[in-house]
Structure formats: structure tokens, C-alpha cells
C-alpha positions as CSV (number, residue, x, y, z in Angstrom):
1,X,9.6,15.4,1.0
2,X,7.8,16.4,-2.1
3,X,6.0,19.7,-2.2
4,X,4.6,22.3,-4.6
5,X,7.4,24.6,-5.6
6,X,5.2,27.1,-7.6
7,X,1.6,27.6,-6.5
8,X,0.8,29.0,-10.0
9,X,1.7,25.6,-11.6
10,X,0.6,22.5,-9.7
11,X,3.0,20.4,-11.8
12,X,6.0,22.2,-10.4
13,X,6.8,19.8,-7.5
14,X,10.1,20.0,-5.8
15,X,12.0,17.4,-3.8
16,X,13.5,18.5,-0.5
17,X,15.7,16.8,2.1
18,X,14.2,17.2,5.6
19,X,16.2,15.8,8.4
20,X,14.6,14.4,11.6
21,X,16.6,16.8,13.8
22,X,15.2,19.9,12.0
23,X,12.9,22.3,13.9
24,X,9.3,21.8,12.8
25,X,9.7,18.1,11.8
26,X,7.8,15.6,14.0
27,X,7.3,11.9,13.6
28,X,3.9,10.6,14.6
29,X,2.7,7.1,15.4
30,X,3.7,4.0,13.6
31,X,0.9,2.7,11.3
32,X,-0.2,-0.9,11.2
33,X,-0.1,-2.4,7.8
34,X,-0.2,-5.7,5.9
35,X,3.1,-7.1,4.8
36,X,6.7,-5.7,4.9
37,X,6.6,-5.5,8.7
38,X,10.4,-4.8,8.8
39,X,9.8,-1.4,7.0
40,X,8.2,1.0,9.3
41,X,5.5,3.4,8.1
42,X,4.7,6.3,10.3
43,X,2.9,9.7,10.2
44,X,5.2,12.6,9.6
45,X,4.3,16.3,10.3
46,X,5.9,19.4,8.9
47,X,5.1,22.7,10.8
48,X,7.0,25.8,9.6
49,X,10.1,23.8,8.6
50,X,12.7,26.3,7.3
51,X,14.7,24.9,4.4
52,X,18.0,26.3,3.0
53,X,19.0,26.0,-0.7
54,X,21.2,23.0,0.2
55,X,18.0,21.0,1.0
56,X,16.7,21.3,-2.5
57,X,17.2,18.1,-4.5
58,X,17.8,18.8,-8.2
59,X,15.6,21.3,-10.1
60,X,12.8,22.4,-7.8
61,X,10.3,22.3,-10.7
62,X,11.2,18.7,-11.8
63,X,10.5,16.6,-8.7
64,X,7.6,14.9,-10.4
65,X,9.8,13.9,-13.3
66,X,12.5,12.5,-10.9
67,X,9.9,10.5,-9.0
68,X,8.1,9.2,-12.2
69,X,11.4,8.0,-13.6
70,X,11.6,5.5,-10.7
71,X,8.1,4.2,-11.1
72,X,7.8,0.6,-12.3
73,X,6.5,0.2,-15.9
74,X,4.8,-2.8,-17.3
75,X,6.4,-4.1,-20.4
């Protein structure tokens, strides 16, 4: 999950590991889509999920940097 880590700075986005068995996490309906039918796409809901420091991936202010490093770039 990606979420704002600092409300004062919208660019501070953190990455967090949320496991399906955690309280407050709920998976919704599967969404119909075009192509890649073997990859499911579903709604997910987070309601008062409590995370521990172990659930933070890397620096909580650099999640956007981590995600953008994996974006495809045209040559």
C-alpha cells in the first residue's frame, strides 16, 4: 500500500506491507477488465488498519521515489 506519510508534505508517500489477514483489511469484488485475465484486479479496503514499524518498506518519505524508479521510460 502507498499512503501519505506526512500530511504537511504531499510528496512524502510511504510504502507499507499490509497482509490479507490483518484486521481492517478487506478484499472486495473482482473487477472486470480487458486483457491480462490471469491477473486478478479487485477492490481493496483499509479500515483502521494498525501497522507496526516492521510494515514500513524503506524510508517512509521516499515511497514515490521507489515507485518511480520502476516506471518504464521511453528511450
